[in-house]
PyMOL Python script that loads the backbone (N, CA, C, O; Angstrom):
from pymol import cmd

cmd.read_pdbstr("""\
ATOM      1  N   MET A   1      28.271 -22.710  61.619  1.00  0.00           N
ATOM      2  CA  MET A   1      28.053 -21.620  62.711  1.00  0.00           C
ATOM      3  C   MET A   1      27.087 -22.648  63.653  1.00  0.00           C
ATOM      4  O   MET A   1      26.341 -23.563  63.304  1.00  0.00           O
ATOM      5  N   THR A   2      27.539 -21.913  65.484  1.00  0.00           N
ATOM      6  CA  THR A   2      26.825 -22.478  65.673  1.00  0.00           C
ATOM      7  C   THR A   2      25.154 -21.999  66.095  1.00  0.00           C
ATOM      8  O   THR A   2      24.507 -21.260  65.352  1.00  0.00           O
ATOM      9  N   SER A   3      24.690 -22.459  67.184  1.00  0.00           N
ATOM     10  CA  SER A   3      23.490 -21.610  67.143  1.00  0.00           C
ATOM     11  C   SER A   3      23.424 -20.349  68.391  1.00  0.00           C
ATOM     12  O   SER A   3      23.197 -20.345  69.601  1.00  0.00           O
ATOM     13  N   ASN A   4      23.774 -19.259  67.296  1.00  0.00           N
ATOM     14  CA  ASN A   4      23.593 -17.810  68.060  1.00  0.00           C
ATOM     15  C   ASN A   4      23.079 -17.242  67.787  1.00  0.00           C
ATOM     16  O   ASN A   4      23.339 -16.039  67.797  1.00  0.00           O
ATOM     17  N   TYR A   5      21.652 -17.916  67.225  1.00  0.00           N
ATOM     18  CA  TYR A   5      20.617 -16.879  66.669  1.00  0.00           C
ATOM     19  C   TYR A   5      19.331 -17.208  67.436  1.00  0.00           C
ATOM     20  O   TYR A   5      19.134 -18.169  68.181  1.00  0.00           O
ATOM     21  N   GLU A   6      18.559 -16.292  67.129  1.00  0.00           N
ATOM     22  CA  GLU A   6      17.288 -16.136  68.073  1.00  0.00           C
ATOM     23  C   GLU A   6      15.853 -15.860  66.704  1.00  0.00           C
ATOM     24  O   GLU A   6      15.987 -15.415  65.564  1.00  0.00           O
ATOM     25  N   LEU A   7      14.585 -16.327  67.409  1.00  0.00           N
ATOM     26  CA  LEU A   7      13.945 -16.170  66.697  1.00  0.00           C
ATOM     27  C   LEU A   7      13.935 -14.040  66.377  1.00  0.00           C
ATOM     28  O   LEU A   7      14.189 -13.113  67.147  1.00  0.00           O
ATOM     29  N   ASN A   8      13.526 -14.069  64.946  1.00  0.00           N
ATOM     30  CA  ASN A   8      13.338 -12.283  64.525  1.00  0.00           C
ATOM     31  C   ASN A   8      14.629 -11.329  64.468  1.00  0.00           C
ATOM     32  O   ASN A   8      14.789 -10.108  64.491  1.00  0.00           O
ATOM     33  N   ASP A   9      15.588 -12.594  64.372  1.00  0.00           N
ATOM     34  CA  ASP A   9      16.829 -11.901  64.226  1.00  0.00           C
ATOM     35  C   ASP A   9      17.135 -12.142  62.654  1.00  0.00           C
ATOM     36  O   ASP A   9      16.769 -13.106  61.982  1.00  0.00           O
ATOM     37  N   ILE A  10      17.890 -11.037  62.241  1.00  0.00           N
ATOM     38  CA  ILE A  10      18.331 -10.665  60.638  1.00  0.00           C
ATOM     39  C   ILE A  10      19.529 -11.334  60.368  1.00  0.00           C
ATOM     40  O   ILE A  10      20.380 -11.162  61.240  1.00  0.00           O
ATOM     41  N   VAL A  11      19.822 -11.967  59.531  1.00  0.00           N
ATOM     42  CA  VAL A  11      20.818 -12.958  59.120  1.00  0.00           C
ATOM     43  C   VAL A  11      21.365 -12.959  57.855  1.00  0.00           C
ATOM     44  O   VAL A  11      20.636 -12.696  56.899  1.00  0.00           O
ATOM     45  N   GLU A  12      22.899 -13.291  57.647  1.00  0.00           N
ATOM     46  CA  GLU A  12      23.084 -13.222  55.599  1.00  0.00           C
ATOM     47  C   GLU A  12      23.975 -14.599  55.999  1.00  0.00           C
ATOM     48  O   GLU A  12      24.827 -15.061  56.758  1.00  0.00           O
ATOM     49  N   MET A  13      22.759 -14.969  54.468  1.00  0.00           N
ATOM     50  CA  MET A  13      23.384 -16.298  54.223  1.00  0.00           C
ATOM     51  C   MET A  13      24.526 -16.282  53.000  1.00  0.00           C
ATOM     52  O   MET A  13      24.770 -15.298  52.301  1.00  0.00           O
ATOM     53  N   LYS A  14      25.109 -17.462  52.908  1.00  0.00           N
ATOM     54  CA  LYS A  14      26.240 -17.226  51.852  1.00  0.00           C
ATOM     55  C   LYS A  14      25.656 -17.070  50.587  1.00  0.00           C
ATOM     56  O   LYS A  14      26.312 -16.259  49.934  1.00  0.00           O
ATOM     57  N   LYS A  15      24.599 -17.557  49.913  1.00  0.00           N
ATOM     58  CA  LYS A  15      24.263 -17.599  48.884  1.00  0.00           C
ATOM     59  C   LYS A  15      22.972 -15.962  49.028  1.00  0.00           C
ATOM     60  O   LYS A  15      22.513 -15.444  50.047  1.00  0.00           O
ATOM     61  N   GLN A  16      22.764 -15.598  47.582  1.00  0.00           N
ATOM     62  CA  GLN A  16      21.663 -14.494  47.361  1.00  0.00           C
ATOM     63  C   GLN A  16      21.008 -15.175  47.292  1.00  0.00           C
ATOM     64  O   GLN A  16      21.209 -16.386  47.194  1.00  0.00           O
ATOM     65  N   HIS A  17      19.420 -14.280  47.339  1.00  0.00           N
ATOM     66  CA  HIS A  17      18.156 -15.062  47.018  1.00  0.00           C
ATOM     67  C   HIS A  17      18.082 -14.555  45.757  1.00  0.00           C
ATOM     68  O   HIS A  17      18.830 -13.708  45.269  1.00  0.00           O
ATOM     69  N   ALA A  18      17.043 -15.166  45.182  1.00  0.00           N
ATOM     70  CA  ALA A  18      16.622 -14.852  43.419  1.00  0.00           C
ATOM     71  C   ALA A  18      16.544 -13.494  43.244  1.00  0.00           C
ATOM     72  O   ALA A  18      17.287 -12.980  42.408  1.00  0.00           O
ATOM     73  N   CYS A  19      15.753 -12.789  43.900  1.00  0.00           N
ATOM     74  CA  CYS A  19      15.649 -11.023  43.794  1.00  0.00           C
ATOM     75  C   CYS A  19      16.994 -10.095  44.716  1.00  0.00           C
ATOM     76  O   CYS A  19      16.847  -8.923  45.065  1.00  0.00           O
ATOM     77  N   GLY A  20      17.991 -10.739  44.929  1.00  0.00           N
ATOM     78  CA  GLY A  20      19.173 -10.256  44.521  1.00  0.00           C
ATOM     79  C   GLY A  20      20.226  -9.661  46.770  1.00  0.00           C
ATOM     80  O   GLY A  20      21.226  -9.157  47.283  1.00  0.00           O
ATOM     81  N   THR A  21      19.076 -10.210  47.029  1.00  0.00           N
ATOM     82  CA  THR A  21      19.287  -9.642  48.522  1.00  0.00           C
ATOM     83  C   THR A  21      19.835 -11.042  49.499  1.00  0.00           C
ATOM     84  O   THR A  21      19.218 -12.075  49.238  1.00  0.00           O
ATOM     85  N   ASN A  22      20.658 -11.132  50.320  1.00  0.00           N
ATOM     86  CA  ASN A  22      21.250 -11.863  51.220  1.00  0.00           C
ATOM     87  C   ASN A  22      20.900 -11.647  52.614  1.00  0.00           C
ATOM     88  O   ASN A  22      21.530 -12.265  53.472  1.00  0.00           O
ATOM     89  N   ARG A  23      19.896 -10.778  52.972  1.00  0.00           N
ATOM     90  CA  ARG A  23      19.052 -10.782  54.408  1.00  0.00           C
ATOM     91  C   ARG A  23      18.109 -11.405  54.796  1.00  0.00           C
ATOM     92  O   ARG A  23      17.455 -11.374  53.754  1.00  0.00           O
ATOM     93  N   PHE A  24      17.445 -12.015  55.550  1.00  0.00           N
ATOM     94  CA  PHE A  24      16.637 -12.931  56.006  1.00  0.00           C
ATOM     95  C   PHE A  24      16.690 -12.433  57.407  1.00  0.00           C
ATOM     96  O   PHE A  24      17.619 -12.035  58.111  1.00  0.00           O
ATOM     97  N   LYS A  25      15.144 -12.608  57.638  1.00  0.00           N
ATOM     98  CA  LYS A  25      14.291 -12.497  59.236  1.00  0.00           C
ATOM     99  C   LYS A  25      14.136 -13.997  59.662  1.00  0.00           C
ATOM    100  O   LYS A  25      13.050 -14.549  59.483  1.00  0.00           O
ATOM    101  N   ILE A  26      14.941 -14.513  60.088  1.00  0.00           N
ATOM    102  CA  ILE A  26      14.604 -16.407  60.988  1.00  0.00           C
ATOM    103  C   ILE A  26      12.728 -15.423  61.831  1.00  0.00           C
ATOM    104  O   ILE A  26      12.609 -14.470  62.601  1.00  0.00           O
ATOM    105  N   ILE A  27      11.618 -16.378  61.092  1.00  0.00           N
ATOM    106  CA  ILE A  27      10.666 -15.998  61.660  1.00  0.00           C
ATOM    107  C   ILE A  27       9.613 -17.819  62.166  1.00  0.00           C
ATOM    108  O   ILE A  27       8.388 -17.845  62.288  1.00  0.00           O
ATOM    109  N   ARG A  28      10.304 -18.752  62.309  1.00  0.00           N
ATOM    110  CA  ARG A  28       9.812 -19.328  63.020  1.00  0.00           C
ATOM    111  C   ARG A  28      11.330 -20.357  63.259  1.00  0.00           C
ATOM    112  O   ARG A  28      12.116 -20.580  62.337  1.00  0.00           O
ATOM    113  N   MET A  29      11.498 -20.866  64.623  1.00  0.00           N
ATOM    114  CA  MET A  29      12.398 -22.439  64.981  1.00  0.00           C
ATOM    115  C   MET A  29      11.545 -22.950  65.357  1.00  0.00           C
ATOM    116  O   MET A  29      10.444 -22.621  65.799  1.00  0.00           O
ATOM    117  N   GLY A  30      12.378 -24.378  65.074  1.00  0.00           N
ATOM    118  CA  GLY A  30      12.068 -26.150  65.482  1.00  0.00           C
ATOM    119  C   GLY A  30      12.919 -26.723  64.785  1.00  0.00           C
ATOM    120  O   GLY A  30      13.857 -26.188  64.194  1.00  0.00           O
ATOM    121  N   ALA A  31      12.560 -28.170  64.826  1.00  0.00           N
ATOM    122  CA  ALA A  31      13.427 -29.097  63.697  1.00  0.00           C
ATOM    123  C   ALA A  31      13.778 -27.908  62.460  1.00  0.00           C
ATOM    124  O   ALA A  31      14.893 -27.387  62.496  1.00  0.00           O
ATOM    125  N   ASP A  32      12.969 -27.570  61.560  1.00  0.00           N
ATOM    126  CA  ASP A  32      13.580 -27.085  60.804  1.00  0.00           C
ATOM    127  C   ASP A  32      13.142 -25.300  61.196  1.00  0.00           C
ATOM    128  O   ASP A  32      12.454 -25.094  62.196  1.00  0.00           O
ATOM    129  N   ILE A  33      13.657 -23.990  60.232  1.00  0.00           N
ATOM    130  CA  ILE A  33      13.730 -23.010  60.420  1.00  0.00           C
ATOM    131  C   ILE A  33      13.149 -22.115  59.358  1.00  0.00           C
ATOM    132  O   ILE A  33      13.915 -22.035  58.398  1.00  0.00           O
ATOM    133  N   ARG A  34      12.304 -21.581  59.252  1.00  0.00           N
ATOM    134  CA  ARG A  34      11.886 -20.574  58.149  1.00  0.00           C
ATOM    135  C   ARG A  34      12.362 -19.249  58.486  1.00  0.00           C
ATOM    136  O   ARG A  34      12.279 -18.631  59.547  1.00  0.00           O
ATOM    137  N   ILE A  35      12.805 -18.978  57.531  1.00  0.00           N
ATOM    138  CA  ILE A  35      13.340 -17.414  57.194  1.00  0.00           C
ATOM    139  C   ILE A  35      12.247 -16.337  55.854  1.00  0.00           C
ATOM    140  O   ILE A  35      11.527 -16.668  54.913  1.00  0.00           O
ATOM    141  N   LYS A  36      12.665 -14.970  56.466  1.00  0.00           N
ATOM    142  CA  LYS A  36      11.605 -14.603  55.023  1.00  0.00           C
ATOM    143  C   LYS A  36      12.485 -13.373  54.315  1.00  0.00           C
ATOM    144  O   LYS A  36      12.904 -12.441  55.001  1.00  0.00           O
ATOM    145  N   CYS A  37      12.685 -13.444  53.122  1.00  0.00           N
ATOM    146  CA  CYS A  37      13.499 -12.645  52.984  1.00  0.00           C
ATOM    147  C   CYS A  37      13.398 -10.961  52.983  1.00  0.00           C
ATOM    148  O   CYS A  37      12.439 -10.565  52.321  1.00  0.00           O
ATOM    149  N   GLU A  38      14.051 -10.107  53.480  1.00  0.00           N
ATOM    150  CA  GLU A  38      13.779  -8.774  53.524  1.00  0.00           C
ATOM    151  C   GLU A  38      13.732  -8.050  52.720  1.00  0.00           C
ATOM    152  O   GLU A  38      13.516  -6.869  52.993  1.00  0.00           O
ATOM    153  N   ASN A  39      13.919  -8.475  51.387  1.00  0.00           N
ATOM    154  CA  ASN A  39      13.564  -7.344  50.348  1.00  0.00           C
ATOM    155  C   ASN A  39      12.179  -7.913  49.604  1.00  0.00           C
ATOM    156  O   ASN A  39      11.313  -7.099  49.282  1.00  0.00           O
ATOM    157  N   CYS A  40      11.972  -9.587  49.300  1.00  0.00           N
ATOM    158  CA  CYS A  40      10.691  -9.681  48.142  1.00  0.00           C
ATOM    159  C   CYS A  40       9.649 -10.337  49.464  1.00  0.00           C
ATOM    160  O   CYS A  40       8.522 -10.553  49.018  1.00  0.00           O
ATOM    161  N   GLN A  41       9.749 -10.610  50.618  1.00  0.00           N
ATOM    162  CA  GLN A  41       9.068 -11.063  51.352  1.00  0.00           C
ATOM    163  C   GLN A  41       8.741 -12.296  51.589  1.00  0.00           C
ATOM    164  O   GLN A  41       8.065 -12.754  52.511  1.00  0.00           O
ATOM    165  N   ARG A  42       9.482 -13.050  50.314  1.00  0.00           N
ATOM    166  CA  ARG A  42       8.944 -14.708  50.453  1.00  0.00           C
ATOM    167  C   ARG A  42       9.734 -15.569  51.256  1.00  0.00           C
ATOM    168  O   ARG A  42      10.936 -15.306  51.266  1.00  0.00           O
ATOM    169  N   SER A  43       9.169 -16.981  52.245  1.00  0.00           N
ATOM    170  CA  SER A  43       9.658 -17.170  52.836  1.00  0.00           C
ATOM    171  C   SER A  43      10.426 -18.763  52.150  1.00  0.00           C
ATOM    172  O   SER A  43      10.070 -19.480  51.215  1.00  0.00           O
ATOM    173  N   ILE A  44      11.410 -18.844  52.958  1.00  0.00           N
ATOM    174  CA  ILE A  44      11.934 -20.130  52.638  1.00  0.00           C
ATOM    175  C   ILE A  44      11.838 -20.540  54.007  1.00  0.00           C
ATOM    176  O   ILE A  44      11.813 -19.770  54.967  1.00  0.00           O
ATOM    177  N   MET A  45      11.756 -22.478  54.076  1.00  0.00           N
ATOM    178  CA  MET A  45      11.829 -23.391  55.013  1.00  0.00           C
ATOM    179  C   MET A  45      13.236 -24.555  54.756  1.00  0.00           C
ATOM    180  O   MET A  45      13.454 -25.418  53.906  1.00  0.00           O
ATOM    181  N   LEU A  46      13.915 -24.109  55.828  1.00  0.00           N
ATOM    182  CA  LEU A  46      15.165 -25.239  55.544  1.00  0.00           C
ATOM    183  C   LEU A  46      15.339 -26.092  56.944  1.00  0.00           C
ATOM    184  O   LEU A  46      14.981 -25.624  58.025  1.00  0.00           O
ATOM    185  N   PRO A  47      15.939 -27.421  56.796  1.00  0.00           N
ATOM    186  CA  PRO A  47      16.194 -28.408  57.422  1.00  0.00           C
ATOM    187  C   PRO A  47      17.298 -27.604  58.630  1.00  0.00           C
ATOM    188  O   PRO A  47      18.347 -27.286  58.071  1.00  0.00           O
ATOM    189  N   ARG A  48      17.272 -27.192  60.257  1.00  0.00           N
ATOM    190  CA  ARG A  48      17.915 -26.789  61.143  1.00  0.00           C
ATOM    191  C   ARG A  48      19.913 -27.301  60.618  1.00  0.00           C
ATOM    192  O   ARG A  48      20.784 -26.554  61.063  1.00  0.00           O
ATOM    193  N   GLN A  49      20.286 -28.323  59.877  1.00  0.00           N
ATOM    194  CA  GLN A  49      21.175 -28.864  59.848  1.00  0.00           C
ATOM    195  C   GLN A  49      21.590 -27.749  58.156  1.00  0.00           C
ATOM    196  O   GLN A  49      22.737 -27.388  57.894  1.00  0.00           O
ATOM    197  N   THR A  50      20.659 -27.496  57.485  1.00  0.00           N
ATOM    198  CA  THR A  50      20.967 -27.071  56.225  1.00  0.00           C
ATOM    199  C   THR A  50      21.170 -25.671  56.450  1.00  0.00           C
ATOM    200  O   THR A  50      22.107 -25.046  55.952  1.00  0.00           O
ATOM    201  N   PHE A  51      20.125 -25.079  57.343  1.00  0.00           N
ATOM    202  CA  PHE A  51      20.234 -24.071  57.718  1.00  0.00           C
ATOM    203  C   PHE A  51      21.722 -23.314  58.401  1.00  0.00           C
ATOM    204  O   PHE A  51      22.121 -22.221  57.999  1.00  0.00           O
ATOM    205  N   ASN A  52      22.279 -23.947  59.259  1.00  0.00           N
ATOM    206  CA  ASN A  52      23.008 -23.702  60.010  1.00  0.00           C
ATOM    207  C   ASN A  52      24.475 -24.342  58.871  1.00  0.00           C
ATOM    208  O   ASN A  52      25.514 -24.212  59.519  1.00  0.00           O
ATOM    209  N   LYS A  53      24.691 -24.795  57.813  1.00  0.00           N
ATOM    210  CA  LYS A  53      25.906 -24.748  56.559  1.00  0.00           C
ATOM    211  C   LYS A  53      25.517 -23.649  55.745  1.00  0.00           C
ATOM    212  O   LYS A  53      26.504 -23.273  55.112  1.00  0.00           O
ATOM    213  N   LYS A  54      24.269 -22.809  55.422  1.00  0.00           N
ATOM    214  CA  LYS A  54      24.355 -21.575  54.840  1.00  0.00           C
ATOM    215  C   LYS A  54      24.288 -20.784  55.326  1.00  0.00           C
ATOM    216  O   LYS A  54      24.428 -19.859  54.526  1.00  0.00           O
ATOM    217  N   ILE A  55      24.127 -20.404  56.356  1.00  0.00           N
ATOM    218  CA  ILE A  55      24.061 -19.272  57.375  1.00  0.00           C
ATOM    219  C   ILE A  55      25.519 -18.765  57.431  1.00  0.00           C
ATOM    220  O   ILE A  55      26.327 -19.600  57.837  1.00  0.00           O
ATOM    221  N   LYS A  56      26.009 -17.537  57.096  1.00  0.00           N
ATOM    222  CA  LYS A  56      27.210 -16.865  57.157  1.00  0.00           C
ATOM    223  C   LYS A  56      27.569 -15.846  58.028  1.00  0.00           C
ATOM    224  O   LYS A  56      28.756 -15.524  57.989  1.00  0.00           O
ATOM    225  N   LYS A  57      26.571 -15.033  59.099  1.00  0.00           N
ATOM    226  CA  LYS A  57      26.510 -14.256  60.139  1.00  0.00           C
ATOM    227  C   LYS A  57      25.705 -13.713  60.585  1.00  0.00           C
ATOM    228  O   LYS A  57      24.984 -13.301  59.676  1.00  0.00           O
ATOM    229  N   VAL A  58      25.288 -13.383  61.669  1.00  0.00           N
ATOM    230  CA  VAL A  58      24.053 -12.411  62.084  1.00  0.00           C
ATOM    231  C   VAL A  58      24.026 -11.123  62.110  1.00  0.00           C
ATOM    232  O   VAL A  58      24.813 -10.400  62.722  1.00  0.00           O
ATOM    233  N   LEU A  59      22.942 -10.727  61.317  1.00  0.00           N
ATOM    234  CA  LEU A  59      23.760  -9.106  61.064  1.00  0.00           C
ATOM    235  C   LEU A  59      23.173  -8.113  62.662  1.00  0.00           C
ATOM    236  O   LEU A  59      23.921  -7.492  63.417  1.00  0.00           O
ATOM    237  N   GLU A  60      21.589  -8.260  62.791  1.00  0.00           N
ATOM    238  CA  GLU A  60      20.767  -7.482  64.022  1.00  0.00           C
ATOM    239  C   GLU A  60      20.394  -8.745  64.891  1.00  0.00           C
ATOM    240  O   GLU A  60      20.048  -9.820  64.402  1.00  0.00           O
ATOM    241  N   LYS A  61      20.490  -8.519  66.057  1.00  0.00           N
ATOM    242  CA  LYS A  61      20.132  -9.318  67.062  1.00  0.00           C
ATOM    243  C   LYS A  61      18.512  -8.950  67.136  1.00  0.00           C
ATOM    244  O   LYS A  61      18.352  -7.846  66.616  1.00  0.00           O
ATOM    245  N   ALA A  62      17.646  -9.338  67.464  1.00  0.00           N
ATOM    246  CA  ALA A  62      16.174  -8.969  67.603  1.00  0.00           C
ATOM    247  C   ALA A  62      15.671  -8.457  69.128  1.00  0.00           C
ATOM    248  O   ALA A  62      15.642  -9.052  70.205  1.00  0.00           O
ATOM    249  N   SER A  63      15.259  -6.985  68.709  1.00  0.00           N
ATOM    250  CA  SER A  63      14.971  -6.353  69.696  1.00  0.00           C
ATOM    251  C   SER A  63      14.377  -7.077  71.349  1.00  0.00           C
ATOM    252  O   SER A  63      13.838  -8.184  71.377  1.00  0.00           O
ATOM    253  N   SER A  64      14.539  -6.458  72.283  1.00  0.00           N
ATOM    254  CA  SER A  64      13.769  -7.494  73.545  1.00  0.00           C
ATOM    255  C   SER A  64      12.540  -6.849  73.277  1.00  0.00           C
ATOM    256  O   SER A  64      12.009  -7.372  74.257  1.00  0.00           O
ATOM    257  N   ASN A  65      11.628  -6.166  72.799  1.00  0.00           N
ATOM    258  CA  ASN A  65      10.610  -5.679  72.128  1.00  0.00           C
ATOM    259  C   ASN A  65       9.850  -6.975  71.308  1.00  0.00           C
ATOM    260  O   ASN A  65       8.809  -7.488  71.719  1.00  0.00           O
ATOM    261  N   GLU A  66      10.467  -7.342  70.245  1.00  0.00           N
ATOM    262  CA  GLU A  66      10.170  -7.909  69.428  1.00  0.00           C
ATOM    263  C   GLU A  66      10.669  -9.568  70.262  1.00  0.00           C
ATOM    264  O   GLU A  66      10.852 -10.201  69.222  1.00  0.00           O
ATOM    265  N   LYS A  67      10.847 -10.157  70.918  1.00  0.00           N
ATOM    266  CA  LYS A  67      10.539 -11.021  71.818  1.00  0.00           C
ATOM    267  C   LYS A  67       9.719 -10.959  72.565  1.00  0.00           C
ATOM    268  O   LYS A  67       9.008 -11.964  72.555  1.00  0.00           O
ATOM    269  N   GLU A  68       9.378 -10.039  73.431  1.00  0.00           N
ATOM    270  CA  GLU A  68       8.083  -9.930  74.171  1.00  0.00           C
ATOM    271  C   GLU A  68       6.958 -10.050  73.628  1.00  0.00           C
ATOM    272  O   GLU A  68       5.953 -10.182  74.326  1.00  0.00           O
ATOM    273  N   ASN A  69       6.877 -10.019  71.720  1.00  0.00           N
ATOM    274  CA  ASN A  69       5.577  -9.885  70.957  1.00  0.00           C
ATOM    275  C   ASN A  69       5.757 -11.523  70.773  1.00  0.00           C
ATOM    276  O   ASN A  69       4.624 -12.002  70.727  1.00  0.00           O
ATOM    277  N   GLU A  70       6.591 -12.380  70.671  1.00  0.00           N
ATOM    278  CA  GLU A  70       6.470 -13.682  70.426  1.00  0.00           C
ATOM    279  C   GLU A  70       5.204 -14.246  70.655  1.00  0.00           C
ATOM    280  O   GLU A  70       4.697 -14.159  71.774  1.00  0.00           O
ATOM    281  N   THR A  71       4.470 -14.975  69.464  1.00  0.00           N
ATOM    282  CA  THR A  71       3.122 -15.879  69.568  1.00  0.00           C
ATOM    283  C   THR A  71       3.551 -17.264  69.152  1.00  0.00           C
ATOM    284  O   THR A  71       4.385 -17.505  68.279  1.00  0.00           O
ATOM    285  N   TRP A  72       2.795 -18.270  69.975  1.00  0.00           N
ATOM    286  CA  TRP A  72       3.295 -19.320  69.887  1.00  0.00           C
ATOM    287  C   TRP A  72       2.100 -20.035  69.193  1.00  0.00           C
ATOM    288  O   TRP A  72       0.960 -19.736  69.545  1.00  0.00           O
ATOM    289  N   LEU A  73       2.309 -20.975  68.215  1.00  0.00           N
ATOM    290  CA  LEU A  73       0.931 -21.191  67.122  1.00  0.00           C
ATOM    291  C   LEU A  73       0.762 -22.887  67.430  1.00  0.00           C
ATOM    292  O   LEU A  73      -0.121 -23.533  66.865  1.00  0.00           O
TER     293      LEU A  73
END
""", "prot")
cmd.dss("prot")
cmd.show_as("cartoon", "prot")
cmd.util.cbc("prot")
cmd.orient("prot")
């Protein structure tokens, strides 16, 4: 899948998390991408190349309000 995802999008991965869900929120983007499980709130960091292989589809795009509230650390 090409990069048609952005920060704060909800994505579906090909494999489920250990808690049984496969909905994740993108919370950091760069060379690595950090995603947070929507069910148990654990976070996982993956290299972008691995993330691109494991993503199935984007379920929800981030709202414009979330995009305005982004903070850069």
